[in-house]
N, C-alpha and C positions, 0 to 999 in steps of 0.2 A: 428637324428639331421638333418634339410634340407641342402639342397643345397646353399641356402642363406646365412644361417648362416654358414657356414663351408668357404664357401669366405670371407663372412667380418670376420672373426678367421682366414682367411690367413691375410688378407690385414691389419688386426690390428696388425699382429704380424711382416709382413713386415713393417711398417710404426714407428713402434718400434725399429726393427733391426737400421734402416735409422739414428734414431736418434739417438742410441745411439753410431753409426757408428760417425754422427756429433760429439756427444758428448768427442769422443776422438781420433778424428783422429786432424793432425796439419794443423792450416790455415793460408792463407798468409797474416797476420798480424803483428802490432808492438805493444805493449804495452811503454805507457812512460810514466815519471815519474815526478816531480821536482829533478832536480840533485845541482851541487854545484854552491856557488856562490864564486866569488873571486875578491878582491879590486885590482884594477889595480895598484894603486897608491903605493901597498905594496908589501911584498911578498906572493908567492901561494907557499905550502910546501914546503918551507924553502929558496927560490928563487925570489928575486928581477922579478917583473914581468915586470917592464920598466927602462931598464938602456942606459942612455944619455949620450954621448963623443961628444968632438968639439963644446961644449955649457954649459953657465951656467944654472945650474940648481937651482932650491928654493923649500926649506923645503912646505910639505905640510900637511895641515890639512885634514880633516874628509877622505871619504871614497868614490869610483868609484866602486861600484862592476857590474861586467860583469855576466850575471844571464847563466843557460845552464838548459839543460834537459837531462835525462839518458832515454835509451830506449834499449827494449829486442833487440837482434841482429838479421841479417838473418840467422842465422843456428837455432836459439832459437825456442823450440818447443811453439805455442799458439793455446790452444783448444778453443774451444766454450765455457764453462764456465768462463775463462780468460778474453775472450771477453766482455760477459757480464757484469760480476765485473766490468770489467773498464768501460762501458758504465753509469753504477750506480754511481761511485765514481767519487766523484770531482777531488780527487787527482793523477786521471790518465786520459790518453787519449788514444782511439784504434785509431791506422791507419792504410792503407793499407803499407805493406812493404818494396815497390818501393817507396811512398811518402817519405819516411826514409833514406832508401838507393840504391845505383844504383841497378838496376837491372842484377841477376847474382852475387852479393857481397855476399864474403862470408864474418865472423867475422875479420878474419885477414884483409881483402883488405878493408870492412868499417873502420879500426881503419886507416889504410893508407889513405884512400881518404878522413877522415875528418880531418887526420892531415894535410896533403894536404892543403886542403881548407884555415885551421887556417892559414900557413904559406903564403897562397897568400892571406888572409885578411888581416894580417900585414904587411905587404909590401904594402899594398893601404893606410891602415889604418895610415901607417908613412907618407907616399907621403900627404893624404889627413889634417892632421895635417900640416906639413911643408910648405904646400900649404896655409892654411889658416892663418899660421906665415909670409909667403913671407921670408921663407927659405928656404935654398940651402941643399940638401940631400948631397950635396959633400963636404958640412961642421961638417952638425949635422949627426949625427952616431946614429940611436935606435937600441936597440934592447931588442926583446920582448921574453917570456918567461911564457909559461901557461902547461908547462910541457904536459899529456895528454889531457888535453880538446882536443878539435875538432871541427871545423864547422868553418862558415864564421862570426856566429852572435855576436861575440865579436868586430867588427868593429867597431861599432860608441863608444863605453867605449874607447880603447886604442888610440883613437884618441883625444879624452879627455884627458885623463891621460895625451898625451904628452903635450898637450897645457897648463894641470895646471902645469906641470913640470917646463916645458918652463917659462911660461907668465903668468899661474894664471889667474885673472881675466883684468886684466891688470893697476891694481891701487894699486898694493903690496897685494891684499888681495889673497883667494881661488876660485878655479870655486865652489867647496859645501858648501862655509860657513860653513865649518866643521860638514857639516850634513853627515848621511851614502844616499849613493845615489845609486839607483840599474838603469839598463836598461840593453834594448838588441837592437839590428838591425845590417843590414849591411851598409856599408859606400862605397863611390866609393871614387876615386882621386881628381873626382873635391866638394865632401861633399856631394852628397846623402843620404841619411838615405833612406833605404830598408826593405822589409818586412820579418821577421823570422818566424818559427814555434813554435807550444805551447808554446805563448806568455800567456796564462793564468796558465799554469803550471809551470813559470817564476816568474809572478808576485808571486805565494806563495813559491816559494822557497828564493825569496825576502826577502817577510813577515817572514818567518821563521827565516833569519840569519837579521833582525831587521832592514832593511830598511823601510824609511816613505816616500818617493819618488824612482818613477819610471818611467822612460823615454823608452816613448813606439813609434815605428813605425806610423805616422800617421794613417794608413789605419788599423792598428790594434787594433784601440783604442775597438771596439765592442768585439772582442776576449778579450781584456786583463780586462775589465770590467765584465766578465763571472763568474770569481771565487776569485774577486778583495781582498784581505785582508783587516778588519774593519782597517781604520786609514791610509792605504794608496792612495797615492793622486797620478795621473796620469798626466804625460805631455810629449803631444804628439808632437812629432819632425819630421821631413820631410829634415834637410838641418843640416850641422855639426853648420853653421853659428847662424841658429835658434836658434841651442841646446845651443851652446854657453849662446845666449841673454836672453833665457830663465833662466837658471843655475845663471844669473847675476841677472835679474829681483825677480827669484827666494829670492835670497840671499838678494837683496835689499827690495823685499817687493811692487815690481813693478806689473807687470799686466802678467801672468804665462798662456800660452795656457792651456787649460785643456781639456778632450774629452765630 
């Protein structure tokens, strides 16, 4: 065997060894999937999601379903085959772990962090809804409960649920028009809707659970269109008041924004 052939054989063996190591070594990525949806107008795991006291509430029809994703935790072992599989599947998304969880978080800390974000989101969503209705949080008390679902992305749907329970469409009807409507988006106290992650996975979760309309932050229209379930209508939104107007138009057959 010539020295050149021997060197080539050694290099090939080294490359194969490196590839084998890479294939089985844990990598700093997280794999996300479509998660739960929950009707904020109803119950989630046996508990009422929105409970209001200090003001009369109304019976509602239809559903307002917040959509979530689930992702492998910061302690999970994600290897090269998992990443390759995720890249080629439409019902999975591969993301750097630091884009999903704060750097250095354990799985336990990540859950705590997400629940803290959810509690903060609930407080802001309540203020946004009451500000929209020109009501004071000194008179109207709102309790929100989504169990262990964390993160801030249910803010918009919480605000819409509170508005629907307190005022509906303002003319005696429901914001939903009796439909099953899903969506996602953060909210600020002054009613600005913010972008979230995993929108294409959330539309899939909503379609799986029977929603035909999906409220999406306007800046994420393109992402939402990527794997849109057949027959689902996207409604881009950027403010709480604009979202309410869009739902009223959807119900009455008026002009509804589109992506």
